[in-house]
C-alpha positions in Angstrom: 4.8 -5.3 3.0 6.1 -6.8 6.2 9.5 -5.3 7.3 9.7 -7.3 10.5 11.2 -10.7 11.1 8.6 -13.2 9.9 8.8 -15.5 12.9 6.3 -14.8 15.7 7.0 -16.6 19.0 4.0 -17.7 20.9 4.6 -17.2 24.6 3.1 -20.5 25.6 4.4 -20.5 29.2 2.7 -20.5 32.6 4.0 -17.4 34.3 4.8 -13.7 33.5 8.3 -14.3 34.8 8.8 -17.0 32.2 7.3 -14.9 29.5 9.5 -11.9 30.2 12.7 -14.0 30.5 12.0 -15.7 27.2 11.2 -12.4 25.5 14.4 -10.9 26.8 16.4 -13.9 25.6 14.9 -13.9 22.1 14.5 -10.2 21.4 17.7 -9.9 19.4 16.3 -12.3 16.8 12.5 -12.0 17.3 10.4 -8.9 16.8 6.9 -10.1 17.5 5.6 -12.2 20.4 2.2 -13.7 20.8 0.2 -13.4 24.0 -2.9 -15.6 24.1 -5.8 -15.8 26.5 -4.1 -18.1 29.1 -1.4 -15.5 29.9 -3.5 -12.5 29.4 -6.4 -13.6 31.7 -3.8 -14.2 34.4 -1.7 -11.1 34.2 -3.7 -8.7 32.0 -2.3 -5.4 30.8 0.6 -5.4 33.3 2.3 -8.1 31.3 1.7 -6.3 28.0 3.2 -3.1 29.5 6.3 -5.1 30.7 6.8 -6.8 27.3 6.6 -3.4 25.6 9.3 -2.1 27.9 11.5 -4.9 26.7 11.0 -3.7 23.1 8.7 -6.5 22.0 5.9 -6.0 19.5 2.9 -7.8 20.9 0.4 -9.9 19.0 -2.6 -10.1 21.3 -4.4 -13.3 20.2 -7.7 -13.1 21.9 -9.8 -13.9 18.8 -12.6 -11.5 19.7 -16.1 -12.6 18.5 -19.1 -10.7 19.8 -21.6 -8.1 18.7 -20.0 -5.3 16.6 -20.0 -2.6 19.3 -18.4 -4.8 21.9 -15.6 -6.0 19.5 -14.9 -2.4 18.5 -14.5 -1.4 22.2 -12.3 -4.4 22.8 -10.0 -3.4 20.0 -9.9 0.2 21.3 -8.8 -1.2 24.7 -6.2 -3.3 23.1 -4.8 -0.2 21.4 -4.4 1.5 24.8 -1.9 -1.3 25.6 0.1 -0.4 22.5 -0.2 -3.9 21.0 1.1 -4.4 17.5 -1.7 -6.6 16.3 -4.9 -8.4 17.5 -7.2 -11.1 16.2 -11.0 -11.2 15.7 -13.1 -14.0 14.2 -14.1 -13.5 10.6 -17.2 -15.6 11.4 -18.5 -12.6 13.4 -19.6 -11.1 10.1 -18.9 -8.1 7.9 -20.4 -5.5 10.2 -18.4 -6.7 13.2 -15.2 -6.6 11.2 -16.1 -3.2 9.8 -16.7 -1.7 13.2 -13.5 -3.3 14.5 -11.5 -1.8 11.6 -13.0 1.6 12.4 -11.7 1.6 16.0 -9.6 4.6 16.9 -5.8 4.2 16.7 -6.2 0.5 16.4 -3.5 -2.1 16.1 -3.2 -4.3 13.0 -6.2 -6.5 12.8 -5.9 -10.1 11.6 -9.1 -12.1 11.0 -9.2 -15.8 12.1 -10.5 -17.9 9.2 -10.5 -21.6 9.9 -8.5 -22.8 13.0 -5.7 -25.1 12.1 -7.1 -27.6 14.7 -10.1 -28.1 12.3 -10.3 -30.1 9.1 -13.0 -30.8 6.5 -14.9 -33.2 8.7 -15.1 -30.6 11.5 -16.5 -28.0 9.1 -19.2 -30.5 8.0 -20.1 -31.0 11.7 -20.5 -27.3 12.0 -22.9 -27.2 9.1 -20.5 -25.6 6.6 -20.9 -27.1 3.2 -18.0 -25.3 1.5 -14.7 -27.0 1.0 -12.1 -26.0 3.6 -10.0 -24.0 1.1 -13.1 -22.3 -0.4 -14.3 -21.4 3.1 -10.9 -19.8 4.0 -11.0 -17.8 0.7 -14.5 -16.6 1.4 -13.7 -15.4 4.9 -10.5 -13.8 3.7 -12.2 -11.8 1.1 -14.9 -10.7 3.6 -12.1 -9.6 5.9 -10.4 -7.5 3.2 -13.7 -5.9 2.2 -14.3 -5.0 5.8 -10.9 -3.2 6.1 -8.9 -5.7 8.1 -5.1 -5.9 7.5 -4.9 -9.6 7.0 -6.0 -13.0 8.1 -4.9 -16.1 10.0 -4.8 -19.3 7.9 -2.8 -22.4 7.5 0.1 -22.5 5.0 -2.0 -24.7 2.7 -4.4 -21.8 2.1 -1.9 -18.9 2.2 -1.0 -19.0 -1.5 -4.7 -19.0 -2.5 -5.4 -16.0 -0.2 -2.5 -14.1 -1.7 -3.8 -14.8 -5.2 -7.3 -13.6 -4.2 -6.5 -10.6 -2.0 -3.1 -9.4 -3.3 0.4 -9.2 -1.8 -0.3 -6.3 0.5 -3.0 -8.2 2.4 -1.2 -10.0 5.2 -1.3 -13.7 5.9 -0.2 -15.1 9.2 0.2 -18.9 9.5 0.0 -20.8 12.8 0.7 -24.5 13.3 4.3 -24.2 12.1 6.8 -27.0 13.0 10.5 -27.5 12.0 9.3 -30.9 10.8 5.6 -31.0 9.6 3.7 -33.3 11.8 0.7 -33.5 14.1 -0.3 -32.8 17.7 -3.5 -30.9 18.3 -2.9 -29.0 15.0 -4.3 -30.9 12.0 -2.8 -28.6 9.2 0.9 -28.1 10.1 3.8 -27.1 7.8 7.4 -25.9 8.1 8.8 -22.4 8.1 10.1 -22.8 4.6 6.6 -24.0 3.5 5.1 -20.8 5.0 7.5 -18.4 3.4 7.3 -20.1 0.0 3.5 -19.9 0.2 3.8 -16.1 0.7 3.0 -15.8 4.4 4.1 -12.5 5.9 4.4 -14.1 9.4 4.4 -17.6 10.8 3.8 -18.5 14.4 5.8 -21.0 16.5 5.3 -21.9 20.1 6.2 -25.2 21.6 9.1 -26.0 19.2 10.9 -22.9 20.5 9.5 -22.4 24.0 10.1 -26.1 25.0 13.6 -26.3 23.4 16.6 -26.7 25.6 18.0 -23.5 24.1 15.2 -21.4 22.6 17.6 -19.0 20.9 19.4 -21.9 19.2 15.9 -23.1 18.1 15.2 -19.7 16.6 18.6 -19.8 14.8 17.6 -23.2 13.4 14.4 -21.8 12.1 16.2 -19.1 10.2 18.8 -21.6 9.0 16.0 -23.6 7.5 15.1 -20.5 5.5 18.7 -20.2 4.2 19.8 -17.5 6.5 23.2 -17.6 8.2 23.1 -17.8 12.1 
C-alpha cells in the first residue's frame, strides 16, 4: 500500500532554479515530484541529484519504449540517480516490461497504458479495435504479469484496474484538476474522483505550478479530500 502523500506535483517549469524553488516551497506537504523529459533533457542528472538533496522523491516520467535490453539499461541508469519511480510504455510488450522489472536495484516501475490525451477515436486511428477501458485493462494485466509495480491510467479506468489487478497493484492517475475540465487532456477528473476510484497517487501540474500561491493550492487539494489545512 502507498504510505506517501497521494499528490504528485509535476514540475512543469522552464528552469532548474524554478524547479528547485518550487520543490523547497512544497516539500512540507508534497512527497513526490515528477520530472519529465523537458526538464530532464535540459538539466539531466544534476537536477535529480539536487532535488534528492532537498528530500524529494522523484518520479522520472520518461516513458521509455524501446527494445528490451535498452529499456532495462535505461532503468538501471535511472536507479543510479536514486529516483523513486519511473515510467515505461506497456505497449512495448511483455518481454520489454519483464526485462525492465528485472533491472538491478530498480525504482518502482509504472507502465503507461493509454495517455489521457487520447480518446476512443484516437485508438481507432491507431488501429486498436478494443474499447478504451478494455485496452487499459488488457495493458494493466500485462504489466502486472511482467512484474511492474503499477500503471498510469485515467481515473475513469482506475477502479476497473483495481478490480482486475488487486489493491496492491498501484494506479497513478494524471490529468487531475480541482474542477474537471479540458485542455490538452481529454479524460480529466478531480482529486476526490481519483481517491474514490482507488488511485494510489494522482498527478497535478499546472493547477499548482501556475497558482499565485502553489502551497495554498496544495492545501486546497487536500481540503477537497476532507483534510484540514
